[in-house]
N, CA, C and O atoms as CSV, one atom per row, in Angstrom:
chain,resi,resn,atom,element,x,y,z
A,1,MET,N,N,-4.678,-0.952,-7.222
A,1,MET,CA,C,-4.594,0.104,-6.227
A,1,MET,C,C,-5.992,0.450,-5.708
A,1,MET,O,O,-6.214,0.536,-4.500
A,2,VAL,N,N,-6.916,0.645,-6.625
A,2,VAL,CA,C,-8.272,1.027,-6.213
A,2,VAL,C,C,-8.900,-0.083,-5.370
A,2,VAL,O,O,-9.493,0.189,-4.326
A,3,PHE,N,N,-8.771,-1.325,-5.819
A,3,PHE,CA,C,-9.324,-2.448,-5.056
A,3,PHE,C,C,-8.691,-2.522,-3.664
A,3,PHE,O,O,-9.389,-2.697,-2.665
A,4,GLY,N,N,-7.373,-2.387,-3.611
A,4,GLY,CA,C,-6.681,-2.410,-2.321
A,4,GLY,C,C,-7.174,-1.319,-1.395
A,4,GLY,O,O,-7.349,-1.540,-0.197
A,5,GLY,N,N,-7.398,-0.144,-1.950
A,5,GLY,CA,C,-7.910,0.964,-1.148
A,5,GLY,C,C,-9.306,0.704,-0.616
A,5,GLY,O,O,-9.613,1.020,0.533
A,6,ILE,N,N,-10.147,0.128,-1.458
A,6,ILE,CA,C,-11.511,-0.199,-1.037
A,6,ILE,C,C,-11.486,-1.218,0.101
A,6,ILE,O,O,-12.305,-1.162,1.019
A,7,MET,N,N,-10.541,-2.140,0.027
A,7,MET,CA,C,-10.445,-3.169,1.066
A,7,MET,C,C,-10.153,-2.580,2.448
A,7,MET,O,O,-10.473,-3.203,3.460
A,8,HIS,N,N,-9.552,-1.390,2.504
A,8,HIS,CA,C,-9.320,-0.744,3.797
A,8,HIS,C,C,-10.647,-0.456,4.507
A,8,HIS,O,O,-10.699,-0.402,5.736
A,9,PHE,N,N,-11.709,-0.272,3.730
A,9,PHE,CA,C,-13.025,0.027,4.293
A,9,PHE,C,C,-13.856,-1.247,4.477
A,9,PHE,O,O,-14.686,-1.326,5.383
A,10,VAL,N,N,-13.631,-2.224,3.628
A,10,VAL,CA,C,-14.381,-3.479,3.685
A,10,VAL,C,C,-13.839,-4.400,4.784
A,10,VAL,O,O,-14.610,-5.061,5.481
A,11,ASN,N,N,-12.522,-4.438,4.934
A,11,ASN,CA,C,-11.869,-5.342,5.886
A,11,ASN,C,C,-10.946,-4.546,6.806
A,11,ASN,O,O,-9.764,-4.861,6.943
A,12,THR,N,N,-11.492,-3.534,7.418
A,12,THR,CA,C,-10.721,-2.612,8.259
A,12,THR,C,C,-9.949,-3.338,9.352
A,12,THR,O,O,-8.805,-2.989,9.644
A,13,GLU,N,N,-10.568,-4.343,9.953
A,13,GLU,CA,C,-9.937,-5.061,11.070
A,13,GLU,C,C,-8.600,-5.674,10.658
A,13,GLU,O,O,-7.647,-5.654,11.437
A,14,PHE,N,N,-8.520,-6.214,9.453
A,14,PHE,CA,C,-7.273,-6.791,8.940
A,14,PHE,C,C,-6.165,-5.736,8.927
A,14,PHE,O,O,-5.049,-5.993,9.377
A,15,TYR,N,N,-6.480,-4.568,8.415
A,15,TYR,CA,C,-5.485,-3.505,8.318
A,15,TYR,C,C,-5.120,-2.943,9.684
A,15,TYR,O,O,-3.980,-2.538,9.908
A,16,LEU,N,N,-6.081,-2.918,10.591
A,16,LEU,CA,C,-5.779,-2.459,11.951
A,16,LEU,C,C,-4.794,-3.413,12.635
A,16,LEU,O,O,-3.904,-2.967,13.359
A,17,LYS,N,N,-4.950,-4.719,12.409
A,17,LYS,CA,C,-4.018,-5.691,12.987
A,17,LYS,C,C,-2.621,-5.529,12.411
A,17,LYS,O,O,-1.633,-5.842,13.075
A,18,ALA,N,N,-2.534,-5.042,11.180
A,18,ALA,CA,C,-1.232,-4.893,10.525
A,18,ALA,C,C,-0.461,-3.677,11.030
A,18,ALA,O,O,0.750,-3.584,10.830
A,19,MET,N,N,-1.143,-2.761,11.671
A,19,MET,CA,C,-0.517,-1.513,12.103
A,19,MET,C,C,0.518,-1.755,13.211
A,19,MET,O,O,0.213,-2.393,14.219
A,20,PRO,N,N,1.732,-1.246,13.021
A,20,PRO,CA,C,2.735,-1.347,14.099
A,20,PRO,C,C,2.274,-0.571,15.334
A,20,PRO,O,O,1.677,0.499,15.215
A,21,SER,N,N,2.547,-1.105,16.489
A,21,SER,CA,C,2.066,-0.493,17.733
A,21,SER,C,C,2.662,0.890,17.989
A,21,SER,O,O,2.068,1.691,18.711
A,22,PHE,N,N,3.820,1.180,17.411
A,22,PHE,CA,C,4.454,2.472,17.678
A,22,PHE,C,C,3.774,3.633,16.954
A,22,PHE,O,O,4.054,4.796,17.247
A,23,LEU,N,N,2.884,3.326,16.012
A,23,LEU,CA,C,2.177,4.385,15.297
A,23,LEU,C,C,0.903,4.762,16.041
A,23,LEU,O,O,0.217,3.891,16.576
A,24,PRO,N,N,0.580,6.054,16.081
A,24,PRO,CA,C,-0.676,6.475,16.712
A,24,PRO,C,C,-1.827,6.437,15.700
A,24,PRO,O,O,-1.606,6.245,14.504
A,25,PHE,N,N,-3.024,6.617,16.178
A,25,PHE,CA,C,-4.200,6.822,15.320
A,25,PHE,C,C,-4.373,5.746,14.248
A,25,PHE,O,O,-4.524,6.056,13.066
A,26,HIS,N,N,-4.350,4.502,14.663
A,26,HIS,CA,C,-4.413,3.381,13.723
A,26,HIS,C,C,-5.595,3.477,12.766
A,26,HIS,O,O,-5.431,3.327,11.555
A,27,GLU,N,N,-6.765,3.722,13.298
A,27,GLU,CA,C,-7.958,3.755,12.442
A,27,GLU,C,C,-7.869,4.886,11.415
A,27,GLU,O,O,-8.199,4.691,10.245
A,28,LEU,N,N,-7.434,6.043,11.842
A,28,LEU,CA,C,-7.275,7.167,10.917
A,28,LEU,C,C,-6.276,6.824,9.812
A,28,LEU,O,O,-6.520,7.113,8.641
A,29,ILE,N,N,-5.168,6.219,10.179
A,29,ILE,CA,C,-4.153,5.855,9.194
A,29,ILE,C,C,-4.691,4.820,8.206
A,29,ILE,O,O,-4.427,4.914,7.007
A,30,VAL,N,N,-5.433,3.845,8.694
A,30,VAL,CA,C,-5.998,2.821,7.808
A,30,VAL,C,C,-6.937,3.464,6.795
A,30,VAL,O,O,-6.841,3.193,5.598
A,31,TYR,N,N,-7.834,4.304,7.262
A,31,TYR,CA,C,-8.783,4.941,6.341
A,31,TYR,C,C,-8.088,5.914,5.392
A,31,TYR,O,O,-8.395,5.951,4.201
A,32,ALA,N,N,-7.153,6.700,5.920
A,32,ALA,CA,C,-6.447,7.669,5.070
A,32,ALA,C,C,-5.616,6.959,4.001
A,32,ALA,O,O,-5.568,7.409,2.856
A,33,SER,N,N,-4.967,5.861,4.363
A,33,SER,CA,C,-4.183,5.140,3.367
A,33,SER,C,C,-5.096,4.473,2.337
A,33,SER,O,O,-4.717,4.329,1.174
A,34,GLY,N,N,-6.284,4.069,2.754
A,34,GLY,CA,C,-7.255,3.525,1.813
A,34,GLY,C,C,-7.700,4.573,0.806
A,34,GLY,O,O,-7.759,4.303,-0.394
A,35,VAL,N,N,-8.012,5.764,1.292
A,35,VAL,CA,C,-8.394,6.864,0.402
A,35,VAL,C,C,-7.234,7.188,-0.541
A,35,VAL,O,O,-7.445,7.399,-1.735
A,36,ALA,N,N,-6.018,7.228,-0.011
A,36,ALA,CA,C,-4.843,7.520,-0.836
A,36,ALA,C,C,-4.673,6.475,-1.935
A,36,ALA,O,O,-4.395,6.824,-3.082
A,37,GLU,N,N,-4.838,5.201,-1.597
A,37,GLU,CA,C,-4.704,4.146,-2.609
A,37,GLU,C,C,-5.747,4.297,-3.707
A,37,GLU,O,O,-5.435,4.159,-4.890
A,38,ILE,N,N,-6.970,4.577,-3.321
A,38,ILE,CA,C,-8.037,4.747,-4.312
A,38,ILE,C,C,-7.723,5.922,-5.223
A,38,ILE,O,O,-7.776,5.798,-6.447
A,39,MET,N,N,-7.395,7.059,-4.628
A,39,MET,CA,C,-7.116,8.267,-5.422
A,39,MET,C,C,-5.894,8.076,-6.316
A,39,MET,O,O,-5.923,8.443,-7.490
A,40,LEU,N,N,-4.830,7.509,-5.772
A,40,LEU,CA,C,-3.623,7.312,-6.575
A,40,LEU,C,C,-3.866,6.328,-7.710
A,40,LEU,O,O,-3.331,6.499,-8.805
A,41,GLY,N,N,-4.661,5.306,-7.458
A,41,GLY,CA,C,-5.001,4.348,-8.514
A,41,GLY,C,C,-5.754,5.007,-9.650
A,41,GLY,O,O,-5.489,4.736,-10.821
A,42,ILE,N,N,-6.688,5.868,-9.307
A,42,ILE,CA,C,-7.448,6.598,-10.335
A,42,ILE,C,C,-6.541,7.572,-11.076
A,42,ILE,O,O,-6.575,7.642,-12.304
A,43,LEU,N,N,-5.733,8.319,-10.338
A,43,LEU,CA,C,-4.844,9.310,-10.954
A,43,LEU,C,C,-3.782,8.659,-11.837
A,43,LEU,O,O,-3.284,9.284,-12.774
A,44,LEU,N,N,-3.438,7.422,-11.545
A,44,LEU,CA,C,-2.432,6.718,-12.339
A,44,LEU,C,C,-2.886,6.513,-13.780
A,44,LEU,O,O,-2.057,6.521,-14.690
A,45,VAL,N,N,-4.163,6.333,-14.004
A,45,VAL,CA,C,-4.661,6.070,-15.357
A,45,VAL,C,C,-5.021,7.333,-16.138
A,45,VAL,O,O,-5.391,7.251,-17.309
A,46,ILE,N,N,-4.917,8.477,-15.510
A,46,ILE,CA,C,-5.158,9.756,-16.193
A,46,ILE,C,C,-3.808,10.274,-16.657
A,46,ILE,O,O,-2.931,10.558,-15.841
A,47,SER,N,N,-3.641,10.396,-17.963
A,47,SER,CA,C,-2.309,10.684,-18.516
A,47,SER,C,C,-1.676,11.947,-17.931
A,47,SER,O,O,-0.459,11.986,-17.746
A,48,LYS,N,N,-2.454,12.961,-17.640
A,48,LYS,CA,C,-1.890,14.202,-17.091
A,48,LYS,C,C,-1.370,14.035,-15.669
A,48,LYS,O,O,-0.550,14.834,-15.215
A,49,THR,N,N,-1.834,13.013,-14.963
A,49,THR,CA,C,-1.443,12.843,-13.561
A,49,THR,C,C,-0.680,11.550,-13.300
A,49,THR,O,O,-0.351,11.243,-12.154
A,50,THR,N,N,-0.397,10.793,-14.354
A,50,THR,CA,C,0.260,9.492,-14.182
A,50,THR,C,C,1.567,9.605,-13.416
A,50,THR,O,O,1.786,8.868,-12.455
A,51,ARG,N,N,2.426,10.504,-13.821
A,51,ARG,CA,C,3.752,10.606,-13.182
A,51,ARG,C,C,3.645,10.989,-11.706
A,51,ARG,O,O,4.294,10.384,-10.853
A,52,LYS,N,N,2.830,11.989,-11.415
A,52,LYS,CA,C,2.684,12.411,-10.016
A,52,LYS,C,C,2.045,11.310,-9.176
A,52,LYS,O,O,2.429,11.104,-8.025
A,53,ALA,N,N,1.081,10.610,-9.743
A,53,ALA,CA,C,0.456,9.505,-9.019
A,53,ALA,C,C,1.476,8.409,-8.739
A,53,ALA,O,O,1.485,7.830,-7.653
A,54,ALA,N,N,2.326,8.124,-9.706
A,54,ALA,CA,C,3.349,7.084,-9.531
A,54,ALA,C,C,4.309,7.450,-8.399
A,54,ALA,O,O,4.689,6.589,-7.605
A,55,VAL,N,N,4.695,8.699,-8.324
A,55,VAL,CA,C,5.554,9.146,-7.221
A,55,VAL,C,C,4.810,8.973,-5.895
A,55,VAL,O,O,5.391,8.526,-4.905
A,56,GLY,N,N,3.540,9.324,-5.882
A,56,GLY,CA,C,2.733,9.140,-4.674
A,56,GLY,C,C,2.638,7.679,-4.266
A,56,GLY,O,O,2.677,7.356,-3.079
A,57,ILE,N,N,2.512,6.797,-5.252
A,57,ILE,CA,C,2.437,5.366,-4.978
A,57,ILE,C,C,3.754,4.869,-4.377
A,57,ILE,O,O,3.752,4.060,-3.449
A,58,ILE,N,N,4.863,5.351,-4.905
A,58,ILE,CA,C,6.164,4.971,-4.348
A,58,ILE,C,C,6.253,5.385,-2.880
A,58,ILE,O,O,6.674,4.601,-2.029
A,59,VAL,N,N,5.854,6.613,-2.594
A,59,VAL,CA,C,5.873,7.111,-1.213
A,59,VAL,C,C,4.941,6.265,-0.342
A,59,VAL,O,O,5.290,5.914,0.785
A,60,LEU,N,N,3.775,5.944,-0.860
A,60,LEU,CA,C,2.822,5.126,-0.105
A,60,LEU,C,C,3.391,3.740,0.178
A,60,LEU,O,O,3.292,3.253,1.304
A,61,PHE,N,N,3.990,3.094,-0.832
A,61,PHE,CA,C,4.555,1.761,-0.619
A,61,PHE,C,C,5.678,1.789,0.407
A,61,PHE,O,O,5.826,0.848,1.187
A,62,ILE,N,N,6.457,2.840,0.416
A,62,ILE,CA,C,7.511,2.966,1.430
A,62,ILE,C,C,6.881,3.179,2.809
A,62,ILE,O,O,7.346,2.622,3.804
A,63,ALA,N,N,5.826,3.986,2.859
A,63,ALA,CA,C,5.169,4.282,4.132
A,63,ALA,C,C,4.497,3.055,4.741
A,63,ALA,O,O,4.448,2.921,5.963
A,64,ILE,N,N,3.979,2.158,3.903
A,64,ILE,CA,C,3.278,0.995,4.446
A,64,ILE,C,C,4.210,-0.187,4.710
A,64,ILE,O,O,3.777,-1.208,5.245
A,65,PHE,N,N,5.473,-0.058,4.343
A,65,PHE,CA,C,6.413,-1.153,4.554
A,65,PHE,C,C,6.496,-1.595,6.022
A,65,PHE,O,O,6.564,-2.796,6.283
A,66,PRO,N,N,6.493,-0.670,6.982
A,66,PRO,CA,C,6.511,-1.118,8.387
A,66,PRO,C,C,5.319,-2.003,8.748
A,66,PRO,O,O,5.451,-2.896,9.585
A,67,ALA,N,N,4.169,-1.772,8.138
A,67,ALA,CA,C,3.011,-2.630,8.407
A,67,ALA,C,C,3.260,-4.042,7.888
A,67,ALA,O,O,2.871,-5.018,8.530
A,68,ASN,N,N,3.904,-4.154,6.732
A,68,ASN,CA,C,4.214,-5.478,6.192
A,68,ASN,C,C,5.243,-6.209,7.062
A,68,ASN,O,O,5.144,-7.419,7.264
A,69,ILE,N,N,6.217,-5.477,7.569
A,69,ILE,CA,C,7.178,-6.072,8.505
A,69,ILE,C,C,6.452,-6.528,9.768
A,69,ILE,O,O,6.693,-7.625,10.273
A,70,ASN,N,N,5.564,-5.676,10.269
A,70,ASN,CA,C,4.798,-6.005,11.470
A,70,ASN,C,C,3.954,-7.260,11.255
A,70,ASN,O,O,3.834,-8.089,12.158
A,71,MET,N,N,3.379,-7.402,10.081
A,71,MET,CA,C,2.581,-8.593,9.791
A,71,MET,C,C,3.449,-9.844,9.849
A,71,MET,O,O,3.039,-10.866,10.400
A,72,TYR,N,N,4.643,-9.763,9.283
A,72,TYR,CA,C,5.538,-10.918,9.312
A,72,TYR,C,C,5.962,-11.249,10.744
A,72,TYR,O,O,5.954,-12.412,11.147
A,73,LEU,N,N,6.329,-10.229,11.499
A,73,LEU,CA,C,6.793,-10.447,12.865
A,73,LEU,C,C,5.685,-10.975,13.781
A,73,LEU,O,O,5.958,-11.655,14.771
A,74,ASN,N,N,4.448,-10.657,13.444
A,74,ASN,CA,C,3.298,-11.081,14.247
A,74,ASN,C,C,2.394,-12.010,13.433
A,74,ASN,O,O,1.171,-11.873,13.443
A,75,HIS,N,N,3.011,-12.945,12.737
A,75,HIS,CA,C,2.293,-13.802,11.802
A,75,HIS,C,C,1.150,-14.580,12.449
A,75,HIS,O,O,0.208,-14.969,11.759
A,76,ALA,N,N,1.214,-14.808,13.732
A,76,ALA,CA,C,0.129,-15.532,14.414
A,76,ALA,C,C,-1.181,-14.743,14.360
A,76,ALA,O,O,-2.261,-15.325,14.455
A,77,ASP,N,N,-1.086,-13.427,14.208
A,77,ASP,CA,C,-2.286,-12.588,14.110
A,77,ASP,C,C,-2.965,-12.709,12.747
A,77,ASP,O,O,-4.065,-12.191,12.550
A,78,PHE,N,N,-2.310,-13.392,11.809
A,78,PHE,CA,C,-2.825,-13.517,10.446
A,78,PHE,C,C,-2.891,-14.999,10.065
A,78,PHE,O,O,-2.130,-15.459,9.214
A,79,PRO,N,N,-3.798,-15.738,10.693
A,79,PRO,CA,C,-3.834,-17.192,10.497
A,79,PRO,C,C,-4.176,-17.626,9.071
A,79,PRO,O,O,-3.890,-18.761,8.687
A,80,ASP,N,N,-4.773,-16.751,8.296
A,80,ASP,CA,C,-5.118,-17.104,6.917
A,80,ASP,C,C,-3.935,-16.962,5.964
A,80,ASP,O,O,-4.043,-17.302,4.785
A,81,MET,N,N,-2.808,-16.461,6.469
A,81,MET,CA,C,-1.615,-16.274,5.643
A,81,MET,C,C,-0.454,-17.015,6.300
A,81,MET,O,O,-0.244,-16.901,7.507
A,82,SER,N,N,0.285,-17.758,5.518
A,82,SER,CA,C,1.423,-18.481,6.086
A,82,SER,C,C,2.554,-17.504,6.398
A,82,SER,O,O,2.631,-16.407,5.845
A,83,GLU,N,N,3.416,-17.937,7.292
A,83,GLU,CA,C,4.584,-17.123,7.631
A,83,GLU,C,C,5.428,-16.883,6.378
A,83,GLU,O,O,5.969,-15.793,6.191
A,84,THR,N,N,5.537,-17.898,5.526
A,84,THR,CA,C,6.298,-17.771,4.275
A,84,THR,C,C,5.668,-16.725,3.358
A,84,THR,O,O,6.377,-15.905,2.773
A,85,ALA,N,N,4.348,-16.748,3.232
A,85,ALA,CA,C,3.661,-15.766,2.389
A,85,ALA,C,C,3.895,-14.348,2.900
A,85,ALA,O,O,4.105,-13.421,2.118
A,86,LEU,N,N,3.856,-14.194,4.217
A,86,LEU,CA,C,4.097,-12.873,4.799
A,86,LEU,C,C,5.534,-12.420,4.561
A,86,LEU,O,O,5.788,-11.232,4.360
A,87,LEU,N,N,6.469,-13.360,4.584
A,87,LEU,CA,C,7.862,-13.023,4.308
A,87,LEU,C,C,8.047,-12.644,2.837
A,87,LEU,O,O,8.760,-11.690,2.527
A,88,ILE,N,N,7.417,-13.375,1.946
A,88,ILE,CA,C,7.536,-13.103,0.509
A,88,ILE,C,C,6.960,-11.729,0.148
A,88,ILE,O,O,7.391,-11.102,-0.820
A,89,ARG,N,N,5.995,-11.278,0.927
A,89,ARG,CA,C,5.404,-9.960,0.670
A,89,ARG,C,C,6.431,-8.832,0.774
A,89,ARG,O,O,6.299,-7.802,0.112
A,90,LEU,N,N,7.443,-9.029,1.599
A,90,LEU,CA,C,8.421,-7.958,1.814
A,90,LEU,C,C,9.184,-7.599,0.530
A,90,LEU,O,O,9.200,-6.424,0.164
A,91,PRO,N,N,9.813,-8.548,-0.168
A,91,PRO,CA,C,10.485,-8.166,-1.420
A,91,PRO,C,C,9.502,-7.798,-2.531
A,91,PRO,O,O,9.867,-7.088,-3.468
A,92,ILE,N,N,8.271,-8.269,-2.434
A,92,ILE,CA,C,7.273,-7.865,-3.434
A,92,ILE,C,C,7.062,-6.356,-3.377
A,92,ILE,O,O,6.784,-5.726,-4.398
A,93,GLN,N,N,7.195,-5.774,-2.182
A,93,GLN,CA,C,7.095,-4.317,-2.058
A,93,GLN,C,C,8.123,-3.633,-2.957
A,93,GLN,O,O,7.823,-2.614,-3.581
A,94,LEU,N,N,9.334,-4.189,-3.026
A,94,LEU,CA,C,10.366,-3.605,-3.894
A,94,LEU,C,C,9.953,-3.694,-5.359
A,94,LEU,O,O,10.161,-2.753,-6.126
A,95,PHE,N,N,9.370,-4.819,-5.743
A,95,PHE,CA,C,8.866,-4.972,-7.108
A,95,PHE,C,C,7.784,-3.931,-7.402
A,95,PHE,O,O,7.774,-3.335,-8.480
A,96,LEU,N,N,6.881,-3.713,-6.458
A,96,LEU,CA,C,5.808,-2.737,-6.662
A,96,LEU,C,C,6.346,-1.312,-6.754
A,96,LEU,O,O,5.826,-0.494,-7.513
A,97,ILE,N,N,7.381,-1.021,-5.984
A,97,ILE,CA,C,8.016,0.294,-6.089
A,97,ILE,C,C,8.655,0.457,-7.462
A,97,ILE,O,O,8.546,1.517,-8.078
A,98,ALA,N,N,9.325,-0.599,-7.945
A,98,ALA,CA,C,9.926,-0.557,-9.286
A,98,ALA,C,C,8.843,-0.386,-10.352
A,98,ALA,O,O,9.026,0.357,-11.317
A,99,TRP,N,N,7.715,-1.076,-10.174
A,99,TRP,CA,C,6.590,-0.954,-11.106
A,99,TRP,C,C,6.107,0.492,-11.151
A,99,TRP,O,O,5.894,1.042,-12.231
A,100,ALA,N,N,5.936,1.101,-10.000
A,100,ALA,CA,C,5.481,2.493,-9.952
A,100,ALA,C,C,6.532,3.425,-10.550
A,100,ALA,O,O,6.192,4.410,-11.206
A,101,TYR,N,N,7.797,3.116,-10.324
A,101,TYR,CA,C,8.877,3.950,-10.871
A,101,TYR,C,C,8.808,4.004,-12.393
A,101,TYR,O,O,9.069,5.051,-12.987
A,102,VAL,N,N,8.464,2.896,-13.025
A,102,VAL,CA,C,8.314,2.872,-14.483
A,102,VAL,C,C,7.304,3.925,-14.927
A,102,VAL,O,O,7.489,4.576,-15.955
A,103,TYR,N,N,6.251,4.088,-14.161
A,103,TYR,CA,C,5.226,5.076,-14.497
A,103,TYR,C,C,5.712,6.507,-14.319
A,103,TYR,O,O,5.153,7.421,-14.925
A,104,THR,N,N,6.743,6.726,-13.498
A,104,THR,CA,C,7.266,8.090,-13.359
A,104,THR,C,C,7.983,8.516,-14.619
A,104,THR,O,O,8.212,9.708,-14.825
A,105,LYS,N,N,8.341,7.573,-15.463
A,105,LYS,CA,C,9.051,7.867,-16.707
A,105,LYS,C,C,8.105,8.037,-17.896
A,105,LYS,O,O,8.544,8.390,-18.990
A,106,LYS,N,N,6.822,7.790,-17.691
A,106,LYS,CA,C,5.844,7.936,-18.764
A,106,LYS,C,C,5.699,9.407,-19.126
A,106,LYS,O,O,5.677,10.270,-18.249
A,107,THR,N,N,5.601,9.684,-20.404
A,107,THR,CA,C,5.412,11.066,-20.840
A,107,THR,C,C,3.934,11.414,-20.745
A,107,THR,O,O,3.067,10.557,-20.919
A,108,THR,N,N,3.665,12.664,-20.470
A,108,THR,CA,C,2.285,13.119,-20.385
A,108,THR,C,C,1.902,13.792,-21.686
A,108,THR,O,O,2.738,14.360,-22.388
A,109,HIS,N,N,0.635,13.716,-21.985
A,109,HIS,CA,C,0.099,14.342,-23.186
A,109,HIS,C,C,-0.692,15.567,-22.767
A,109,HIS,O,O,-1.524,15.493,-21.863
A,110,SER,N,N,-0.438,16.688,-23.415
A,110,SER,CA,C,-1.138,17.914,-23.040
A,110,SER,C,C,-2.463,18.050,-23.745
A,110,SER,O,O,-3.175,19.032,-23.536
């Protein structure tokens, strides 16, 4: 999560290309989602915040799903990734949501 968030700042252009055209403020969304990924990744490893971070990650993965669909539909914009790889990313999102859901069941230590 933290690495993915950092990549929003390192490779901003990639994430801007992934943004669906119907969304406004592409650059703001890319940076804000990067900050969210970094923060949620850090909060996930802190036992007091693991569950809340996991819920946030689920919401984030659902929110970014349209970008993954957009990448597949506009695969020519992503020449370094095959159309098949972009398609496979879609069900991987479900796996990542399930992974985060497991963390919502973790008990916290006071």
